[in-house]
N, C-alpha and C positions, 0 to 999 in steps of 0.2 A: 168243182161247179162255178159258175160264177154268179155273182148279186152285186150289188151295189156297195155292199160291206167289202166283200174279195177285192173290188176294183175301187173304191178309195183308197185299202192301206195294202196294197197289193200281194195277199194273201192267193194261196191256193186252195183255198176250205173255209165258209161262213162259221167258222169256231173261233171262239175267242176263248182264252184259261179265266178262268175267274182269279181273280186277286185275293185269294184264301187267306186270311195272315196267321202266319205261323206253319202254314202248309204248302203254300207256294213259294216257295225259295226262288233261288238262283239256277238250278240244273233243272227244276220242272220247267219255270217260264222259257226258258234258254231252248229242251227240248222243245216245245210247243212253238217257237218261232221259228227252228228251222224247219220242223215240220208243215211249214206252212200256214198256219194257224195265228193267232195276234196270241202275244204272250204278255197278259198280264202278270209283273211280279205284284205280291202278294205286301204291299205298303203297310195293309191292318191297320195296328194302333201310334202308328208315326214315331215307331222305336228305332230311334237314329241307327244307335249302333247294328241293329240287326240288321236294316234296310243299307246299308254301308256293305254289310259281309255280303248278302246276296247279290247284292246288285255288282258288286266288282266278281263273283262267280259267275253270273253269266254273261258281264261283257269279255269275259275270259272265254267263258265257252262257245263264245258266237266270234272269238277273233278270225277276220279273214273272209268270215262271210257275211258281204256288207247287205245282202238281202235278208237275212235274217236277222242281223243288229236293226234293221228298219222294222222290226215287225214286235219287238220290246217295248212292252210300257208298262205302267203301273196302274197300282189302284191305294186309295186311300177312304177310311172310317172317317167322315166327316167332321163330324160331332168331335172326335177325339181332338182336330186340327184347330178346332176352334181352342183347345186347351193349349197347343202347343203345334206348329206346325214348320217347327225347327228341319223337319224330316224333308217337305213337301220341298222346300225352299234348297233344304243340300243338294236335290234329285235336281232341280232347275238349273241350279248351276253345274252340273254337269257336264263332260263335253259331248258326253253322246246324249243324243234331244230323244226323249220320248216318242214313241209312237204313240200313244195315246195316255190321258190321264183318266181314271175311272173314280169317281164321288159319291159314296154311297152312303147314305141313314144320316141326312141332316142337309142346312141351305146352302148349296155351293155358290150363290154369290161373291161369298167375300174371298174366295180364292181366285174366280173366274177368269178377274183381271189379270192378275200373274203367270197364269195360266196361258192366257191370250197372248199375250205380250212375248211371248217364245214362239209365238206359231204354233201351239198344241192343239189337237184336238181335245176338249171334255166331251166323258162321257159320264151320264146321269144314272143313276139305277134307281127307281122308284118300285113302287109296291101298290101303289093306285091314281087313278086317271088325275085325282085332284092336285096331284101332285106337279105333275106334266109343265104349269105356266112360270111355278118358278125354276123349271130348268130351261128353260126355253127362253124365260129373260138370262141366264146366264149365259147362252149363248153354248148349247150343249152342240153337239156334232150328232152327236150318239147317244139315245135313250135304251136303259134296260129294263123289261117288262120282267121285274121278279112275281114270281109265284109263289103260295104258302107253299108248293110244294120243295120248296131249295131246304139243302141243309145249312146250316149254321143262322146267321140271321137274319132276320127277314119283319114285314110288319105283324103284329100281334095278332093271337088266333081269330079276335075280335072282332079287326076290321079287314083282315086280308082279303085276298084275290085268288082265284084260281088263274092258272097260267094258261089255259085253254080259251076262257073268253077274257083276262086282260089283256094282252097281244093284239087281239084283233079291234078291242077298242080302242087302244092306243094308237093301234094301225090307221084307224080309222079318221080318230082325230088328227093326227099327224097330216093324215093326207087334207085335211082341211087348212089347219092352220100352220105346218111348216115342213112342207112338203120334200126339201131338204134333206130333212132331219132322218138320221136311220133309224133302225131297232134293231135290238138284239131280243130273241128271249130269254127267260132264266128259269128255273122250278123245275125239275123232273125230267127233263133232259140226257138221256146217257147213253143213246146207241142212232145209230140211221134212221129210225123210225119218229125219234123226237124232230131231230135236226131239218126231216122232210116236211113233217107236220107243221112245223116251228114257221118255217117258208110259208106254206099254205096258208096259213094263218096272218100273215100280210106281215113280220118278220124278215127283214136284210140277211141274218143269221144267229146264231145262237151262243150266249155265254155258260160254257158247262164248268161245273162244279166238282159235284160228287162221284162222277166216273173218273176225271182224271186225277183226286184226291186219291183213290186208288192206283196208285201207279206206280214202276218203279222209281221215278225222281223223286215223287212227295216228298214233305217230312215227315209227314204221317207214319208214326210208328207200328212195326209191321205187326203188336200184340191190337192196334186200333183195327188196320186193314183186315186180319183176320177174324175177328170181329163182324166187322161189317159186311166178309164176302160170306156168312154162314145164317145174316139178315135178310130180311124182309121189308116191302114200303110199310107193313103191321106195325112194325118193330120202332118206328120213329114216332115222335110226341116232339112239340111246342110248347114252348116256355117259359119261363125267364130261370127256372130251378138252377140249373149250370153260370149263369151270369151272378148269382147269391153267391154258389159256392166258389166262382172262380175271383170271386170280389171286383165284377166289371159290371157298374154304375150306368149300364144302357137306360137311354133316356123310357119311359112308359110303351112311345107306342111299338118300340119293336121288343121280338123276344128269339126263342135260340132253337133250334131243333137239333134233334141228335136223335140216339138211342136212346130207346124207354129200359135205361137199368132197371136195376135193382134200387140205389139210392135217390134214383128219381121216383120211380114209385111209391116211395117213402113220404118224398113230401111235395107231391104234385098239387096234391089238393090243401096244402099246409104253407102254402107261397108265405102268407101274411106271416106266420108266424116264425120258417125259416127264418126271413128278415128282422125279424124282431130280436133271435138268438139264434144265431148262425155258426156257431162255434165250434160246437159239437159235429157238427154237418160238415163243415168245410174238415175236422179234423181227420174224417173218415176219409171225406172226397180226395184228400190230399196225399192218404196212406195208400189209396188204390192206384192215385197216379205212381207213385213209389215202385210201388207192386207191380203195375201196370196192370192192374186186376181192373177191366175193365165192366164187372156190375156196381163198380163205383166211381171209373173213372168214364167220364165223356167218351164219346166216338160221334165225329161229325160229321153228318150223313143228311142227304136227303131223303124224300119218297122212292126217288131211284134208286135206293140202295140193293132193293129186290133184283134188280137190273146188272147187279156187277156178279159176275162169276169168276174172275180173273185179276190180275194185277200187272200185267205186263210193261213196256213203258210207252210213254205219252205219245212217241211217235207211229207205234202199231197201234194203237187205240183210235188215233186221229184218221190214221187211212182204214183204220176198218170202219169207222162208222161214215168215212165219207162216202167210200166205195157204196155202204148199203142204202145210203140215203139216196145216189146218183141211181142206184139200179130200182129203185121205188118212186122215185120221180120218171124212170123212163116209161 
């Protein structure tokens, strides 16, 4: 499947791996790159030691495969870089130049110049049309339009947009204002139907999280994946509950989609009370993590969780999704 995205990044499929914090490690990003997708390592919260370990692992996996190495990039949470950009600076100093760097959840402009200086394409993820001008000012080579269906962090439920309407609206805006800027769709895309639909909506490809989160190379725990494989989209919810429980001080415009388990239901209508006195709930959550009890511990998936029925290698998934989309496009 050839699109502007595959041509620009020398891919064999218009799929990018979402740089999911603590899930998209070196093994998963390398497998996706070798399978012809854009493999974005999950730089996440900018933890330098984690990034060094997983980046080294990805490079090791891809030694001798120059084509795949050229498809290996990374993504970061922008507001965390505002606090400490040492992981980004370390990555920029490595011999391997990332295929692209993705910034999400914050203003990319403070980091754009140092990325552009290395000649690395900048990818900016947005959730609303009003965020687009800042990204174009930063020189983004590609925009990711993330709908509220996505797992993990996204725009809060009051302001969030759905993928099905957000993607064509941003596609139209780019056609008017910056026709050379590429567009990826994200949120609720887990099979060839979603990929084909995204291309019909005006995207050049897709950013895929939940489907590749449930793969053999993902760093997600086996128990979390098992819980996801028995769930459907009705079982997810978007709120700030798990951010409070995990001591993650996210800006208020963003919240977190995961499986709506017992502990989430206990606090979802009382988030102010949870913030005011979180100690007991945090102890319950942390005990759940230790015990791998996913009625208390979180499972980071989006509404596409109902489309997951197995957890094979990411290479198998990419081939399957691409072939299904090709058949539908024909």
